[in-house]
Residue frames as qw, qx, qy, qz and C-alpha x, y, z in Angstrom:
[[0.233, -0.695, -0.309, -0.606, -9.92, -49.29, -32.87],
 [0.690, -0.640, -0.317, 0.119, -9.34, -50.01, -29.20],
 [0.647, -0.057, -0.108, 0.752, -5.99, -48.31, -29.28],
 [0.107, 0.596, 0.194, 0.772, -7.45, -44.87, -29.94],
 [0.511, -0.790, -0.168, -0.296, -9.18, -44.37, -26.58],
 [0.813, -0.401, -0.088, 0.412, -6.00, -45.56, -24.81],
 [0.515, 0.234, 0.071, 0.822, -3.88, -43.05, -26.70],
 [0.129, -0.721, -0.212, -0.648, -6.32, -40.29, -25.87],
 [0.707, -0.685, -0.178, -0.018, -6.29, -41.21, -22.19],
 [0.769, -0.164, -0.022, 0.617, -2.48, -41.25, -22.15],
 [0.297, 0.476, 0.133, 0.817, -2.36, -37.82, -23.83],
 [0.386, -0.767, -0.210, -0.467, -4.82, -36.39, -21.35],
 [0.800, -0.535, -0.125, 0.241, -2.85, -37.82, -18.44],
 [0.645, 0.083, 0.028, 0.759, 0.35, -36.31, -19.83],
 [0.026, 0.643, 0.176, 0.745, -1.29, -32.89, -20.17],
 [0.612, -0.741, -0.185, -0.205, -2.60, -33.05, -16.60],
 [0.823, -0.322, -0.073, 0.463, 0.84, -34.04, -15.29],
 [0.456, 0.317, 0.089, 0.827, 2.51, -31.22, -17.23],
 [0.196, -0.751, -0.200, -0.598, 0.01, -28.71, -15.90],
 [0.748, -0.646, -0.147, 0.039, 0.58, -29.82, -12.28],
 [0.768, -0.090, -0.012, 0.634, 4.32, -29.66, -12.75],
 [0.267, 0.490, 0.133, 0.819, 4.28, -26.13, -14.22],
 [0.357, -0.756, -0.182, -0.517, 1.88, -24.79, -11.65],
 [0.749, -0.653, -0.017, -0.114, 3.05, -26.43, -8.43],
 [0.856, -0.251, 0.124, 0.434, 6.70, -27.35, -8.97],
 [0.574, 0.224, 0.204, 0.761, 8.34, -25.21, -11.66],
 [0.050, -0.619, -0.252, 0.742, 6.27, -22.06, -11.33],
 [0.486, 0.714, 0.493, 0.108, 4.57, -19.89, -13.88],
 [0.119, -0.832, 0.085, 0.535, 6.89, -16.86, -14.03],
 [0.264, -0.319, 0.652, 0.635, 8.79, -18.07, -17.06],
 [0.171, 0.329, 0.843, 0.390, 5.60, -18.79, -18.94],
 [0.060, 0.795, 0.542, -0.268, 3.34, -15.95, -17.97],
 [0.311, 0.668, 0.202, 0.646, 3.02, -12.80, -19.97],
 [0.295, -0.167, -0.401, 0.851, 4.25, -9.88, -17.91],
 [0.037, -0.826, -0.556, -0.077, 1.72, -7.29, -16.85],
 [0.361, 0.103, -0.041, 0.926, 3.49, -4.00, -17.48],
 [0.008, 0.610, 0.494, -0.619, 1.80, -1.08, -15.89],
 [0.369, 0.749, 0.459, 0.305, -0.30, 0.98, -18.35],
 [0.403, 0.299, -0.032, 0.864, 1.34, 4.30, -19.21],
 [0.254, -0.663, -0.174, -0.683, -1.52, 6.36, -17.80],
 [0.758, -0.630, -0.122, -0.119, -1.01, 4.79, -14.34],
 [0.743, 0.187, -0.327, 0.554, 2.76, 4.92, -14.18],
 [0.448, -0.845, -0.191, 0.219, 3.92, 6.63, -10.99],
 [0.519, 0.555, -0.088, 0.644, 6.25, 9.65, -11.33],
 [0.481, -0.866, -0.123, -0.050, 6.32, 10.80, -7.72],
 [0.581, 0.419, -0.336, 0.612, 9.57, 12.61, -6.84],
 [0.576, -0.772, -0.224, 0.148, 10.81, 13.71, -3.42],
 [0.080, 0.935, -0.303, 0.163, 13.36, 16.30, -2.41],
 [0.660, 0.369, -0.588, 0.287, 16.90, 14.96, -2.02],
 [0.057, -0.397, 0.633, -0.662, 17.19, 15.96, 1.68],
 [0.766, -0.143, 0.209, -0.591, 13.86, 14.27, 2.45],
 [0.906, 0.221, -0.348, -0.100, 14.99, 11.10, 0.63],
 [0.437, 0.413, -0.657, 0.454, 18.28, 10.99, 2.57],
 [0.375, -0.324, 0.525, -0.692, 16.46, 11.45, 5.88],
 [0.894, 0.003, 0.034, -0.446, 14.02, 8.65, 5.02],
 [0.762, 0.367, -0.523, 0.105, 16.96, 6.43, 3.97],
 [0.153, 0.415, -0.693, 0.569, 18.59, 6.92, 7.31],
 [0.579, -0.191, 0.420, -0.672, 15.42, 6.23, 9.28],
 [0.921, 0.172, -0.176, -0.303, 14.62, 3.13, 7.19],
 [0.632, 0.374, -0.629, 0.255, 18.16, 1.75, 7.57],
 [0.179, -0.378, 0.649, -0.636, 18.00, 2.29, 11.34],
 [0.787, -0.044, 0.259, -0.558, 14.76, 0.27, 11.48],
 [0.863, 0.329, -0.366, -0.117, 16.14, -2.43, 9.16],
 [0.333, 0.461, -0.716, 0.404, 19.23, -2.86, 11.33],
 [0.470, -0.258, 0.554, -0.637, 17.04, -3.33, 14.38],
 [0.908, 0.127, 0.060, -0.394, 15.04, -6.05, 12.58],
 [0.688, 0.463, -0.551, 0.093, 18.29, -7.66, 11.35],
 [0.004, 0.455, -0.724, 0.518, 19.66, -7.78, 14.86],
 [0.563, -0.063, 0.598, -0.567, 16.48, -9.46, 16.11],
 [0.088, -0.007, 0.937, 0.337, 16.08, -11.73, 13.04],
 [0.420, 0.489, 0.508, -0.572, 12.66, -10.31, 12.21],
 [0.621, 0.658, 0.068, -0.420, 10.68, -10.61, 8.95],
 [0.798, 0.559, -0.224, -0.007, 12.98, -11.26, 5.95],
 [0.198, 0.668, -0.646, 0.312, 16.00, -11.51, 8.25],
 [0.843, -0.380, 0.184, -0.333, 14.82, -14.60, 10.11],
 [0.926, 0.231, -0.251, 0.165, 17.61, -16.86, 8.72],
 [0.711, -0.616, 0.108, 0.321, 20.79, -17.46, 10.74],
 [0.681, 0.374, 0.165, 0.607, 22.84, -16.48, 7.73],
 [0.041, 0.829, 0.044, 0.556, 22.29, -12.90, 8.83],
 [0.657, -0.416, -0.364, 0.513, 24.45, -11.52, 11.65],
 [0.180, -0.874, -0.151, 0.426, 25.59, -8.15, 13.01],
 [0.279, -0.469, 0.445, 0.710, 28.17, -7.72, 10.31],
 [0.418, 0.518, 0.687, 0.293, 25.64, -8.19, 7.48],
 [0.089, -0.231, 0.117, 0.962, 25.69, -5.05, 5.37],
 [0.301, 0.671, 0.656, -0.168, 22.44, -3.38, 4.45],
 [0.141, -0.139, 0.333, 0.922, 21.94, -1.19, 1.40],
 [0.428, 0.637, 0.468, -0.437, 18.81, 0.65, 0.34],
 [0.450, 0.192, 0.621, 0.612, 18.71, 0.36, -3.39],
 [0.086, -0.291, -0.324, -0.896, 15.74, 2.67, -3.90],
 [0.113, 0.391, 0.715, -0.568, 12.59, 4.05, -2.28],
 [0.061, -0.412, -0.613, -0.672, 9.28, 4.58, -4.05],
 [0.082, 0.190, 0.488, -0.848, 6.66, 6.96, -2.70],
 [0.134, 0.663, 0.736, -0.004, 2.91, 7.43, -2.77],
 [0.186, 0.696, 0.244, 0.649, 1.67, 10.81, -4.09],
 [0.391, -0.865, -0.042, -0.312, 1.27, 12.07, -0.44],
 [0.332, 0.582, -0.632, 0.389, 4.70, 10.63, 0.59],
 [0.589, -0.441, 0.441, -0.514, 3.10, 8.81, 3.57],
 [0.957, 0.013, 0.282, -0.063, 3.54, 5.32, 2.00],
 [0.034, 0.728, -0.642, -0.237, 6.83, 3.88, 0.86],
 [0.993, 0.106, 0.052, 0.026, 8.16, 0.80, -0.94],
 [0.190, -0.818, 0.535, 0.096, 11.83, 0.09, -0.20],
 [0.905, 0.317, -0.278, 0.062, 14.17, -2.15, -2.18],
 [0.497, -0.739, 0.451, -0.063, 16.80, -3.58, 0.27],
 [0.806, 0.395, -0.429, 0.107, 19.96, -5.43, -0.71],
 [0.698, -0.656, 0.288, 0.002, 22.01, -7.34, 1.89],
 [0.555, 0.634, -0.527, 0.115, 25.66, -8.21, 1.55],
 [0.832, -0.458, 0.294, -0.109, 27.10, -11.29, 3.35],
 [0.014, -0.587, 0.788, 0.182, 30.36, -13.18, 3.19],
 [0.723, 0.153, -0.549, -0.391, 29.93, -16.48, 1.26],
 [0.273, 0.141, -0.901, 0.306, 31.08, -18.59, 4.21],
 [0.412, 0.051, 0.509, -0.754, 27.65, -17.85, 5.74],
 [0.703, 0.193, -0.352, -0.587, 26.00, -19.83, 2.97],
 [0.886, -0.159, 0.377, -0.216, 24.97, -23.42, 3.43],
 [0.838, 0.167, 0.365, 0.368, 26.74, -24.38, 0.21],
 [0.043, -0.860, 0.138, 0.489, 29.15, -21.52, -0.54],
 [0.770, 0.577, 0.070, 0.262, 30.72, -20.98, -3.98],
 [0.644, -0.547, 0.066, 0.530, 34.39, -20.44, -3.13],
 [0.486, 0.376, 0.308, 0.726, 34.95, -18.41, -6.32],
 [0.096, -0.759, -0.183, -0.617, 33.18, -15.46, -4.62],
 [0.260, 0.062, -0.603, 0.751, 33.82, -13.61, -1.38],
 [0.290, 0.175, 0.397, -0.853, 30.37, -12.08, -1.07],
 [0.009, -0.396, -0.840, -0.371, 26.74, -12.90, -1.93],
 [0.182, -0.017, 0.077, -0.980, 23.66, -10.69, -2.05],
 [0.043, 0.509, 0.859, -0.042, 19.91, -11.01, -1.15],
 [0.096, -0.123, -0.133, -0.979, 17.22, -8.58, -2.19],
 [0.054, -0.518, -0.822, 0.231, 13.85, -7.85, -0.61],
 [0.091, -0.487, -0.262, -0.828, 11.06, -5.33, -0.73],
 [0.178, -0.387, -0.704, 0.569, 9.47, -3.65, 2.29],
 [0.081, -0.729, -0.419, -0.535, 6.41, -1.48, 2.52],
 [0.308, -0.114, -0.460, 0.825, 6.54, 1.51, 4.86],
 [0.180, -0.812, -0.505, -0.232, 3.93, 3.56, 6.57],
 [0.271, 0.323, -0.263, 0.868, 4.90, 7.05, 7.83],
 [0.444, -0.755, -0.474, -0.093, 3.56, 8.17, 11.17],
 [0.295, -0.945, 0.093, 0.111, 4.90, 11.47, 12.53],
 [0.055, 0.814, -0.571, -0.094, 8.68, 10.93, 12.74],
 [0.512, -0.244, 0.823, 0.026, 8.71, 7.11, 12.40],
 [0.615, 0.338, -0.497, -0.510, 8.38, 4.69, 9.46],
 [0.726, -0.139, 0.635, -0.224, 6.97, 1.24, 10.17],
 [0.307, 0.458, -0.723, -0.416, 8.18, -1.51, 7.76],
 [0.823, 0.063, 0.476, -0.303, 6.53, -4.72, 6.57],
 [0.148, -0.314, 0.811, 0.471, 8.18, -7.25, 4.20],
 [0.729, 0.357, 0.103, -0.575, 6.16, -8.39, 1.23],
 [0.910, 0.185, 0.368, 0.040, 6.07, -11.32, -1.20],
 [0.672, 0.716, -0.100, 0.163, 8.99, -11.83, -3.54],
 [0.311, -0.833, 0.452, 0.068, 12.73, -11.19, -3.41],
 [0.816, 0.434, -0.370, 0.092, 15.89, -13.02, -4.44],
 [0.646, -0.682, 0.341, 0.042, 18.59, -14.82, -2.53],
 [0.765, -0.259, 0.480, 0.343, 22.14, -15.96, -3.11],
 [0.592, 0.788, 0.083, 0.149, 23.14, -13.72, -5.98],
 [0.709, -0.280, 0.106, 0.638, 26.82, -13.01, -6.68],
 [0.268, 0.297, 0.285, 0.871, 26.17, -9.86, -8.79],
 [0.027, -0.470, -0.488, 0.735, 24.72, -6.92, -6.89],
 [0.227, 0.316, -0.249, -0.887, 23.75, -4.97, -10.05],
 [0.328, -0.067, -0.838, -0.431, 22.06, -7.96, -11.58],
 [0.186, -0.404, -0.833, 0.329, 20.14, -8.52, -8.40],
 [0.080, 0.438, 0.238, -0.863, 18.99, -4.90, -8.31],
 [0.318, 0.181, -0.513, -0.777, 17.78, -5.17, -11.89],
 [0.294, -0.202, -0.924, -0.137, 15.89, -8.42, -11.09],
 [0.038, -0.435, -0.665, 0.606, 14.13, -6.78, -8.17],
 [0.242, 0.385, -0.047, -0.889, 12.89, -3.91, -10.36],
 [0.336, 0.076, -0.735, -0.583, 11.80, -6.26, -13.10],
 [0.225, -0.301, -0.917, 0.130, 9.84, -8.50, -10.67],
 [0.030, -0.532, -0.573, 0.622, 8.08, -5.70, -8.88],
 [0.200, 0.495, -0.098, -0.840, 7.48, -3.49, -11.86],
 [0.415, 0.258, -0.641, -0.592, 6.61, -6.14, -14.55],
 [0.464, -0.043, -0.875, -0.129, 5.61, -9.43, -12.94],
 [0.047, -0.009, 0.709, -0.703, 4.30, -8.61, -9.49],
 [0.576, 0.142, 0.153, -0.791, 0.66, -8.11, -10.54],
 [0.733, 0.201, -0.526, -0.381, 0.69, -11.24, -12.65],
 [0.399, 0.171, -0.860, 0.267, 2.32, -13.48, -10.08],
 [0.094, 0.203, 0.703, -0.675, 0.01, -12.36, -7.39],
 [0.168, 0.550, 0.810, 0.111, -3.71, -12.89, -8.02],
 [0.029, 0.070, 0.141, 0.987, -5.20, -9.79, -9.71],
 [0.277, -0.594, -0.719, -0.230, -8.77, -10.51, -8.52],
 [0.274, -0.779, -0.093, -0.557, -10.68, -8.10, -6.24],
 [0.794, -0.606, -0.020, -0.037, -9.46, -10.00, -3.18],
 [0.768, 0.312, -0.246, 0.503, -5.75, -9.80, -4.08],
 [0.558, -0.646, -0.189, 0.486, -3.45, -8.45, -1.38],
 [0.363, -0.391, 0.250, 0.808, -1.43, -6.44, -3.88],
 [0.501, 0.708, 0.469, -0.167, -3.27, -6.32, -7.23],
 [0.448, 0.892, -0.046, 0.045, -0.90, -3.87, -8.98],
 [0.747, 0.235, -0.200, 0.589, 2.76, -3.46, -9.75],
 [0.463, -0.593, -0.275, 0.599, 4.74, -1.14, -7.51],
 [0.208, -0.146, 0.213, 0.943, 5.20, 1.44, -10.19],
 [0.133, -0.534, -0.669, -0.499, 1.41, 1.77, -10.61],
 [0.143, -0.331, 0.230, -0.904, -0.25, 4.78, -8.91],
 [0.745, -0.333, -0.249, -0.521, -3.22, 2.47, -7.97],
 [0.667, 0.021, -0.675, 0.316, -0.91, 0.32, -5.84],
 [0.126, 0.198, -0.488, 0.841, -0.92, 2.88, -3.11],
 [0.563, -0.126, 0.226, -0.785, -4.64, 2.43, -2.44],
 [0.631, 0.072, -0.731, -0.248, -4.62, -1.35, -2.82],
 [0.800, -0.464, -0.280, -0.257, -5.88, -3.90, -0.26],
 [0.739, 0.011, -0.461, 0.491, -2.47, -4.57, 1.32],
 [0.085, 0.407, -0.273, 0.867, -2.49, -1.15, 3.00],
 [0.647, -0.466, -0.016, -0.604, -5.67, -1.86, 4.94],
 [0.912, -0.140, -0.369, 0.109, -4.16, -5.20, 5.97],
 [0.514, 0.241, -0.387, 0.727, -1.11, -3.36, 7.27],
 [0.273, -0.470, 0.131, -0.829, -3.27, -0.81, 9.08],
 [0.828, -0.375, -0.184, -0.373, -5.34, -3.59, 10.76],
 [0.839, -0.043, -0.399, 0.368, -2.21, -5.50, 11.85],
 [0.264, 0.360, -0.324, 0.834, -0.76, -2.29, 13.27],
 [0.506, -0.479, 0.025, -0.717, -3.97, -1.62, 15.23],
 [0.914, -0.262, -0.302, -0.069, -3.93, -5.13, 16.67],
 [0.665, 0.145, -0.395, 0.617, -0.34, -4.63, 17.77],
 [0.060, -0.443, 0.218, -0.868, -1.18, -1.32, 19.46],
 [0.739, -0.428, -0.112, -0.508, -4.17, -2.95, 21.25],
 [0.894, -0.078, -0.395, 0.196, -1.90, -5.76, 22.39],
 [0.440, 0.250, -0.386, 0.771, 0.70, -3.39, 23.83],
 [0.343, -0.465, 0.114, -0.808, -1.98, -1.41, 25.63],
 [0.871, -0.328, -0.224, -0.290, -3.39, -4.60, 27.12],
 [0.793, 0.042, -0.418, 0.442, 0.02, -5.75, 28.15],
 [0.189, 0.361, -0.301, 0.863, 0.65, -2.42, 29.84],
 [0.474, -0.358, 0.125, -0.794, -2.70, -2.04, 31.58],
 [0.877, -0.204, 0.217, -0.377, -3.59, -5.68, 32.18],
 [0.197, 0.565, -0.797, -0.084, -0.44, -7.81, 32.05],
 [0.463, -0.093, 0.835, -0.284, -2.23, -10.73, 33.75],
 [0.744, 0.463, 0.338, -0.345, -4.36, -11.15, 30.64],
 [0.512, 0.747, -0.375, -0.200, -1.45, -11.34, 28.28],
 [0.881, -0.211, 0.387, 0.174, 0.53, -14.48, 27.42],
 [0.406, 0.798, -0.418, -0.152, 3.82, -14.26, 25.57],
 [0.987, 0.017, -0.089, 0.130, 5.73, -17.39, 24.73],
 [0.521, -0.716, 0.329, 0.328, 9.25, -17.56, 26.07],
 [0.473, 0.764, -0.405, -0.170, 12.07, -16.92, 23.54]]
């Protein structure tokens, strides 16, 4: 009779350990049901070809600047001036003033920490959100992305699946979530992340004005 409580305790301990492993070590993506966007909210915004090409050029110019300065997703030393940047696709809000950009980088494998010598190149994929203001587009990297892929097409497919099917599930879908919806959901464009980006942009503008008008009040750490 005394063995039964011991067996129950062992089982409970096993369940707790398994839960902690799946949540904090392995991750839930493989076990979570995807959250496909409901059909009534699927985004179908299209833009003229010439406008798309112009935006692609502007976005690429901004990405190259960030790459050169190792900003945001390009903070690793793996990236260098010869890293190739490719815009896989751009998604638009209904008013075309907000963008989501899928970016794929191409690097020689010798830049990897542990290169696979069977391949000459490897690819990384990221997503940036863009805010249009007059003739400029400000970019901010967001959660997610993939690194060290040897198949560009497979990487592009993985990016779309993540941001169109799993993004809302992996990120908390509560009222305080930063993202809340998948990127192919029309409701994404009015989600909380955009206010956060606006607030951050305002802080940066205020900082630049203070630096210009009252440099004695501004401290910038040395590079």
